[in-house]
N, C-alpha and C positions, 0 to 999 in steps of 0.2 A: 678838296679844297686845298690850294696851295699857302704856304704861309707866307707871311710877309719877312725883308730882312731882320725887322725888328723881333718878331718871333722867334726866328730863328738863334739871335744873337742871344735873347734871353734865355732860350732851349741851353745855348752854349755855358751860358754864365752858371745857369742850374748842375748842370752837369761836371763842369769845372770843379763846383764847389763841392759838389758830392764826392766826388774823384779824389780830392785833396783830405776832405774832411772824413774817410771814412777810416785810413788806415791809423788816423790821429787818435778817434774813437776807441778804435782796436787796442793801440798801443795804451792809452790812459785806462781803458777796462783793465788790460791785462796787469798791468802796472798797479793800480786799485786792489785789484782780487789779490794778489801775489802780497801785496802790503797788509790785505785783511785776512791772510789766510796765515801769516807770521804772528800777528800782534794776538797777545794775549792780554787778560787784565794785570798779569805779574809783569808785564814788561811794555805796558799802554805807552809809557814816558819816555822809553830809554830806545826807540826802534824808529827811526829819523824816516819823517814823511818822504817818498819819494818826487823826485822832480820833475813833475809831467810835462810831456812835450806841448810847446805852444801851437795854437790853431794856424793854420796860413792866414795870411794880410790880403785885405781886398787886393792889392799888387798881384801876389802870389795867384790867387784864384783869374785876376783879370788876364795874365801872362799864359795861364794853362788854358781858357777860354779864345785866346788868340792863336794858340797852337793848334785846339780841335778845330778853327774856322780854318784854316789854312789848310786842313787834312781835308774839310768838305769842300772849300774852294778848288780841289786839283782834283776832284773825283769829274 
């Protein structure tokens, strides 16, 4: 059974979100793991908490979905 255009668009949005979120989650996890491995009870107050990367906005996700849609439309 083929998908409707609305189902395809929804899938593209989910895929775009996953593509954009994955590196952010990986980066944040790596930074937090590094922070926690450096911190000890002795220097708990002296080690600055890292500035974590922001998650993509809805506009970023929609833009990536539109890029994916252009690829699908070109096929």
